[in-house]
Every structure is written in structure tokens, then in C-alpha cells.
C-alpha positions as CSV (number, residue, x, y, z in Angstrom):
1,M,-10.9,1.8,-48.7
2,V,-8.1,2.9,-46.4
3,S,-4.7,1.2,-46.7
4,A,-2.7,-0.2,-43.8
5,E,0.8,-0.1,-45.0
6,P,3.2,-1.3,-42.3
7,E,5.8,1.0,-41.0
8,S,9.3,-0.2,-40.2
9,A,9.4,-2.7,-37.3
10,A,12.4,-0.9,-36.0
11,V,11.8,2.2,-33.9
12,A,13.5,5.1,-35.4
13,L,16.2,6.7,-33.3
14,R,14.8,9.8,-31.6
15,P,16.5,12.5,-29.5
16,T,17.4,11.5,-26.0
17,T,15.0,14.1,-24.5
18,C,12.1,12.5,-26.5
19,L,13.1,9.1,-25.3
20,D,13.3,10.2,-21.7
21,R,10.0,12.2,-22.0
22,S,8.0,9.3,-23.5
23,A,9.3,6.8,-20.9
24,L,8.5,9.2,-18.1
25,M,5.0,9.9,-19.4
26,L,4.3,6.2,-19.8
27,Y,5.5,5.6,-16.2
28,C,3.1,8.3,-15.0
29,V,0.0,7.1,-16.8
30,F,0.8,3.4,-16.6
31,P,-2.1,1.5,-14.9
32,L,0.1,-0.2,-12.3
33,T,1.6,3.1,-11.3
34,Q,-1.8,4.7,-10.9
35,L,-3.1,1.6,-9.0
36,M,-0.3,1.8,-6.6
37,A,-0.7,5.5,-6.1
38,A,-4.5,5.1,-5.5
39,S,-3.9,2.2,-3.1
40,V,-1.3,4.1,-1.1
41,T,-3.5,7.2,-1.0
42,T,-6.5,5.2,0.3
43,V,-4.5,3.4,3.0
44,A,-2.8,6.7,4.1
45,L,-6.1,8.5,4.4
46,A,-7.6,5.6,6.4
47,A,-4.5,5.2,8.7
48,L,-3.4,8.8,9.2
49,G,-6.5,10.9,8.6
50,G,-8.5,12.3,11.4
51,R,-12.1,11.4,12.2
52,R,-13.6,13.8,9.7
53,L,-11.3,12.7,6.9
54,R,-12.0,9.0,7.6
55,S,-15.7,9.7,7.6
56,L,-15.4,11.4,4.2
57,L,-13.4,8.4,2.9
58,F,-16.0,6.0,4.2
59,T,-18.8,8.0,2.6
60,Y,-16.9,8.1,-0.7
61,L,-16.4,4.4,-0.7
62,I,-20.1,3.7,0.0
63,W,-21.0,6.0,-2.9
64,A,-18.4,4.5,-5.2
65,W,-19.2,0.9,-4.5
66,F,-22.9,0.9,-4.0
67,V,-24.5,4.1,-5.4
68,D,-22.6,5.4,-8.4
69,S,-23.8,3.9,-11.7
70,S,-21.3,5.7,-13.9
71,P,-19.4,2.5,-14.9
72,Q,-22.7,1.2,-16.3
73,R,-23.1,4.4,-18.3
74,G,-19.6,4.4,-19.9
75,G,-18.1,7.1,-17.7
76,F,-19.2,10.4,-16.2
77,G,-22.0,11.9,-18.4
78,L,-21.0,15.5,-17.5
79,C,-17.4,14.9,-18.6
80,W,-18.7,13.7,-22.0
81,R,-21.1,16.6,-22.4
82,W,-18.7,19.3,-21.3
83,G,-15.8,18.0,-23.4
84,I,-13.6,17.0,-20.5
85,T,-13.4,13.4,-21.6
86,G,-12.3,14.6,-25.1
87,L,-9.6,16.9,-23.7
88,L,-8.2,14.1,-21.5
89,R,-8.1,11.6,-24.3
90,R,-6.3,14.1,-26.6
91,S,-3.8,15.1,-23.9
92,L,-0.2,15.3,-24.9
93,L,0.6,13.1,-21.9
94,W,-1.0,10.1,-23.7
95,R,0.6,11.0,-27.1
96,W,4.0,11.1,-25.5
97,A,3.4,7.8,-23.7
98,A,2.3,6.2,-26.9
99,Q,5.6,7.3,-28.5
100,Y,7.5,5.1,-26.1
101,F,6.7,1.9,-28.0
102,P,5.3,3.4,-30.4
103,V,1.7,2.3,-30.6
104,R,0.3,2.9,-34.1
105,L,-3.2,2.6,-35.5
106,H,-3.8,1.3,-39.1
107,A,-7.2,1.4,-40.7
108,T,-8.0,-1.1,-43.5
109,A,-11.5,0.1,-44.2
110,S,-13.6,3.2,-43.6
111,L,-16.2,3.1,-40.8
112,P,-19.0,5.6,-41.5
113,P,-20.7,7.0,-38.4
114,N,-24.1,6.0,-39.7
115,G,-22.9,2.4,-40.1
116,G,-22.6,1.8,-36.4
117,P,-22.8,1.5,-33.6
118,Y,-19.6,-0.6,-33.7
119,I,-18.3,-3.3,-31.4
120,F,-14.5,-3.2,-31.7
121,V,-13.3,-6.7,-30.7
122,C,-9.6,-6.5,-29.7
123,H,-7.0,-9.3,-29.8
124,P,-4.9,-10.4,-28.1
125,H,-5.5,-9.2,-24.6
126,G,-1.8,-9.4,-23.6
127,I,-0.6,-8.7,-20.1
128,F,-2.2,-5.3,-19.8
129,G,-3.9,-4.6,-23.1
130,I,-1.7,-1.8,-24.1
131,S,-3.1,-1.6,-27.6
132,P,-6.9,-1.3,-26.7
133,M,-6.1,1.0,-23.8
134,T,-4.1,3.4,-26.0
135,T,-6.2,3.1,-29.2
136,F,-9.7,3.1,-27.7
137,G,-9.2,4.5,-24.3
138,T,-7.4,7.6,-25.5
139,D,-6.8,9.5,-28.7
140,A,-3.1,9.0,-28.7
141,T,-3.1,7.1,-32.0
142,D,-5.5,9.6,-33.6
143,F,-8.6,7.4,-33.5
144,T,-11.0,10.4,-34.0
145,G,-9.0,11.5,-37.0
146,K,-9.1,8.1,-38.7
147,F,-12.7,7.3,-37.7
148,P,-14.4,10.7,-37.3
149,G,-17.9,10.9,-35.7
150,I,-17.5,7.6,-33.7
151,A,-17.8,7.9,-29.9
152,V,-16.2,4.8,-28.4
153,H,-16.1,3.5,-24.8
154,L,-13.4,1.1,-23.7
155,L,-15.0,-1.5,-21.4
156,G,-13.2,-3.5,-18.7
157,H,-13.9,-5.8,-15.7
158,S,-16.1,-4.3,-13.0
159,A,-13.2,-4.9,-10.5
160,I,-11.5,-1.9,-12.0
161,F,-14.3,0.4,-10.8
162,R,-14.0,-0.8,-7.2
163,I,-10.5,0.7,-6.9
164,P,-10.8,4.0,-5.0
165,F,-9.7,7.1,-6.9
166,F,-8.4,5.1,-9.9
167,R,-12.0,4.5,-10.9
168,E,-12.6,8.2,-11.3
169,W,-9.6,8.5,-13.6
170,C,-11.0,5.7,-15.8
171,L,-14.6,7.1,-15.7
172,M,-13.4,10.6,-16.7
173,H,-11.9,9.0,-19.9
174,G,-15.2,7.4,-20.8
175,H,-14.5,3.9,-19.7
176,G,-17.1,1.5,-18.4
177,S,-17.7,-2.0,-17.1
178,V,-18.0,-4.8,-19.6
179,D,-21.3,-6.3,-18.4
180,R,-24.5,-7.0,-20.4
181,Q,-26.4,-4.0,-19.0
182,T,-23.7,-1.5,-19.9
183,C,-23.1,-2.9,-23.4
184,H,-26.8,-2.9,-24.3
185,K,-27.3,0.6,-22.9
186,L,-24.4,2.2,-24.8
187,L,-25.1,0.4,-28.1
188,R,-28.8,1.3,-28.1
189,Q,-27.8,5.0,-27.4
190,G,-25.7,4.8,-30.6
191,H,-22.3,4.7,-28.8
192,S,-19.6,2.3,-29.9
193,I,-17.7,0.0,-27.5
194,A,-14.3,-1.7,-27.5
195,L,-13.7,-4.9,-25.5
196,A,-11.2,-7.8,-25.3
197,P,-13.1,-11.0,-25.1
198,G,-10.0,-13.1,-24.2
199,G,-9.9,-11.3,-20.9
200,A,-7.9,-12.4,-17.9
201,R,-7.8,-16.0,-19.0
202,E,-6.0,-15.0,-22.2
203,S,-3.4,-12.9,-20.3
204,L,-2.2,-16.1,-18.6
205,E,-1.3,-17.5,-22.1
206,S,0.4,-14.3,-23.3
207,T,3.8,-15.4,-24.7
208,P,6.1,-13.6,-27.1
209,G,5.9,-15.0,-30.6
210,S,2.4,-16.4,-30.2
211,M,-1.1,-15.5,-31.1
212,R,-3.2,-17.8,-29.0
213,L,-6.7,-16.5,-28.6
214,F,-9.4,-17.7,-26.1
215,L,-12.2,-17.2,-28.4
216,A,-13.8,-20.5,-29.3
217,K,-16.3,-20.4,-26.5
218,R,-16.4,-16.6,-26.1
219,K,-19.5,-15.8,-28.1
220,G,-21.2,-13.1,-26.1
221,F,-20.0,-10.3,-28.4
222,A,-21.6,-12.1,-31.4
223,K,-24.9,-12.5,-29.5
224,L,-24.7,-8.8,-28.4
225,A,-24.3,-7.7,-32.0
226,L,-27.4,-9.7,-33.1
227,Q,-29.4,-8.4,-30.2
228,T,-28.6,-4.7,-30.8
229,G,-27.9,-4.6,-34.5
230,A,-24.4,-3.4,-33.9
231,T,-21.6,-4.0,-36.4
232,L,-18.5,-6.1,-35.3
233,V,-15.1,-4.8,-36.1
234,P,-12.1,-7.2,-35.7
235,V,-9.0,-5.6,-34.3
236,I,-5.6,-7.4,-34.0
237,A,-2.5,-5.9,-32.5
238,F,0.9,-7.1,-33.7
239,G,3.5,-6.7,-30.9
240,E,1.1,-6.8,-27.9
241,N,2.4,-10.2,-26.7
242,E,6.0,-9.2,-27.2
243,L,5.9,-6.4,-24.6
244,Y,6.6,-8.8,-21.7
245,S,8.5,-12.0,-21.2
246,T,6.4,-14.5,-19.2
247,I,6.7,-17.7,-17.3
248,Q,4.1,-20.2,-18.3
249,F,2.9,-22.9,-15.8
250,G,1.6,-26.1,-17.4
251,S,-2.0,-27.1,-17.0
252,G,-2.5,-29.1,-13.9
253,T,0.4,-27.7,-11.9
254,W,-0.1,-26.2,-8.5
255,A,1.1,-22.8,-9.8
256,R,-1.5,-22.7,-12.6
257,A,-4.2,-23.8,-10.2
258,V,-3.3,-20.9,-7.9
259,Q,-3.4,-18.4,-10.8
260,E,-6.8,-19.7,-12.0
261,K,-8.2,-19.6,-8.5
262,L,-7.1,-16.0,-8.0
263,Q,-8.5,-15.1,-11.4
264,R,-11.9,-16.4,-10.3
265,L,-11.8,-14.6,-6.9
266,L,-10.3,-11.3,-8.1
267,G,-11.7,-11.0,-11.6
268,F,-8.3,-10.5,-13.1
269,A,-5.3,-12.7,-13.6
270,L,-1.8,-12.6,-12.0
271,P,0.6,-13.8,-14.7
272,V,4.3,-14.0,-14.0
273,F,6.0,-11.5,-16.3
274,C,9.0,-9.2,-16.8
275,G,9.3,-6.1,-19.0
276,R,12.4,-3.9,-18.9
277,T,15.3,-5.4,-17.1
278,W,15.8,-2.3,-15.0
279,M,12.1,-2.0,-14.3
280,P,10.2,-5.3,-14.8
281,L,6.8,-3.7,-14.5
282,L,7.4,-1.4,-17.4
283,P,6.8,-2.9,-20.9
284,K,9.6,-3.4,-23.3
285,R,10.2,-0.7,-25.9
286,L,8.8,-2.5,-29.0
287,P,6.4,-1.2,-31.6
288,V,2.7,-2.2,-31.3
289,D,0.7,-2.0,-34.6
290,T,-3.1,-2.1,-34.2
291,I,-4.9,-3.2,-37.3
292,V,-8.6,-2.4,-37.5
293,G,-10.4,-4.7,-40.0
294,A,-13.5,-4.2,-42.1
295,P,-16.9,-4.0,-40.4
296,L,-18.7,-7.3,-40.2
297,R,-22.5,-7.8,-40.2
298,P,-24.3,-11.1,-40.2
299,E,-24.5,-12.9,-43.5
300,L,-27.9,-12.9,-45.2
301,G,-29.9,-15.7,-43.8
302,S,-31.3,-16.9,-40.5
303,C,-28.8,-15.0,-38.4
304,S,-29.6,-11.6,-40.0
305,P,-31.3,-9.0,-37.7
306,P,-34.6,-7.7,-38.8
307,A,-35.1,-4.2,-40.3
308,G,-35.3,-2.7,-36.8
309,G,-31.9,-4.1,-35.9
310,F,-32.9,-5.9,-32.7
311,V,-33.3,-9.6,-31.9
312,S,-34.4,-10.1,-28.3
313,E,-33.0,-13.6,-28.0
314,P,-31.2,-14.9,-31.1
315,S,-31.1,-18.6,-31.6
316,R,-28.0,-20.6,-30.7
317,E,-27.5,-21.5,-34.3
318,A,-27.6,-17.8,-35.3
319,V,-25.0,-16.9,-32.7
320,D,-22.8,-19.8,-33.7
321,A,-23.0,-18.9,-37.3
322,F,-22.1,-15.2,-36.8
323,H,-19.3,-16.2,-34.3
324,S,-17.8,-18.5,-37.0
325,Q,-18.1,-15.7,-39.6
326,Y,-16.2,-13.4,-37.3
327,C,-13.5,-15.9,-36.5
328,E,-12.9,-16.5,-40.2
329,A,-12.7,-12.7,-40.8
330,L,-10.2,-12.4,-37.9
331,R,-8.0,-15.1,-39.2
332,A,-8.1,-13.6,-42.7
333,L,-7.1,-10.2,-41.2
334,F,-4.1,-11.8,-39.4
335,D,-3.0,-13.7,-42.5
336,A,-3.2,-10.6,-44.7
337,H,-0.9,-8.5,-42.4
338,K,1.4,-10.9,-40.5
339,A,4.2,-10.8,-43.1
340,G,4.2,-7.0,-43.2
341,Y,4.9,-6.9,-39.4
342,G,7.6,-9.5,-39.4
343,V,5.7,-12.5,-38.0
344,A,5.0,-14.5,-41.2
345,S,5.7,-17.7,-39.4
346,M,3.6,-17.0,-36.3
347,K,0.9,-19.6,-35.6
348,F,-2.6,-18.3,-35.2
349,E,-4.7,-20.3,-32.7
350,I,-8.3,-20.0,-31.5
351,V,-8.9,-22.2,-28.5
């Protein structure tokens, strides 16, 4: 058993050069920064490029949107095989960026490679999912050191992989789209995956001092585990919801209706938030502690997978039972560690 002793909630004072460096690195690798850079580059090439350059851009877009299946394979296969993905994930750039908060990874149990593949189920989603992005999308928190022998792909909405140039950056890091085909393919190849079932809907409810999870009806990951024989691992991040102040619009208001409509159209939400005062898009400098719980397999009974580990279509009762088992384990993980991270009075809600 691996202990998860909390570190001090206060960020230790570091030299100014380190503070400046980590803030600069975070700004450089921050998704919004890269999204804006990719968008500006695409528009500039389309507007200012010559005929040949525009033709190349058009060909690239056709390939990226309609031909390339890399998002369904969990990234570029050659990058995985040649070690490029590993080099990018271990880059000092990511480690410096993680020091900005800092983001820290705490293991409460060992995860043997032969006990997988694993489905790391991450909570809460927060505004941008800083914890899953840093912990499972890079090696900035030493995931490979704490869980050696486990290859994990961070999965996100397919809309991410329709953004020119930005998609290649994600694919080179081994990310993929969180659709059924991708999940089944990766798990049956023995690769582990990480996902945030709360998704865009949960980001609209992200409020400092809260742990409100949209999980009651999100049972796809439990069904996926039963179908593939994968092991669920609950992951909870203390501090994720504190990184941004948000404005919440009540249910039934026109503003919330607009947000939900845009979420359905775009595939991602547009919450109203503010991070640092001097740069609202940049998250606040607060620690984020990611707690990885003990692996969870179905309890013995009707919901257990057969010896081969696969159930083509588990019954609704089996899925409901395993989902309930998971929610109980997640609540227990939260209760066991909330006091250690200064949120003993925080309310845990599953809606």
C-alpha cells in the first residue's frame, strides 16, 4: 500500500526566477494559449497565403477532419513506438508548468501493470481539467514513476481534434477522443485510459469550495469496464474547482439556456470565469492535489465479468450495481482525504 500524506496547503516560497519561469511555461503550454495560436495561424494562412499555401492548407484540413483516424487510436502510433510521446510528456516544460500551482500526484494503492488495463475516472472536471491534463496527459507529476509499466491515454471530446495544428500537439502526447470505439480499441490492446465523465456539463457547475459531480446518470465508464474487463480507478483532485472564480446562472435563466445550447452545438461549455486578476484566463496559483484511489473491480455476483474478461452487453442491473459500487468508493476516497487538504466541511454531491 502506498501512502498519500498531504503536503502543506500553502505553496512554499520559491525564488523569483522559478516563479517567473513556471508562470511563463504554464502560459506557453496552456490550452487557451495554444488554441489561440492555432486559430490565428490557420486564419493567417487562409487569408494571407498564396494559392499553393492555401491548397496545402485545404488538403491538410481534409486529411485532418475526414481521413486521419489517429484520435481513435490514442495518438500517433509512430510517436509512441519511437519514444517521441514519452519525451514530450517528460519535458521540463511540463514540469515547470506544473510547479506553478503546484500540481501533485498522490497514490493510495499500488497498481500492478498486470492488473489492468485501467480506466482512471477523474473528478471534478473543473473549468479546464488541469489535474487530469497534467497528471495523465503528461509526466509532470511523475505518473510513470509512481505507476511503472502503465501506458495511459488522456481522452477528450472529439471537437478538440477538429482544431487545426492544435490536434497534432495533442496526438503527439498520446491523447485521443473519448468515444466508444476508441475506448474499446485501447483497452483491448492493454492500454489504460483517463477520462472525466462530468464533461462540459460539470464545468458549468464548477464553483470554488464545492464538489458537485454530474455522475448519477453517467454510467458509460462502468459499462465499459464490464464490457472490456478493465479495472476502474477513482481519481479526485482537491483544488481543481478553486483555480477559477465563476459566475453561476440559475437553472431556467436565459444565460444558462444560452450556455447549454452552445454546449450542445460545440461539444464544450462556455462558463463565465476569472483566474488571475491581471490575466483572467490564467488559473490562480493554488495547489492541486490529485488522489488516485484503489483499483475497483465488480463485486462477486451477477455483475462480475467472466474469466475471459469480456461481456458483450452487460445487463442494466449489472451496470447499475457496478456504478453504485464505484460511487461509494469515490465518496469514501473523498471523505478519507478531505480533512488533510483543508476542506473538511466541503459538501460532496453526486447529481
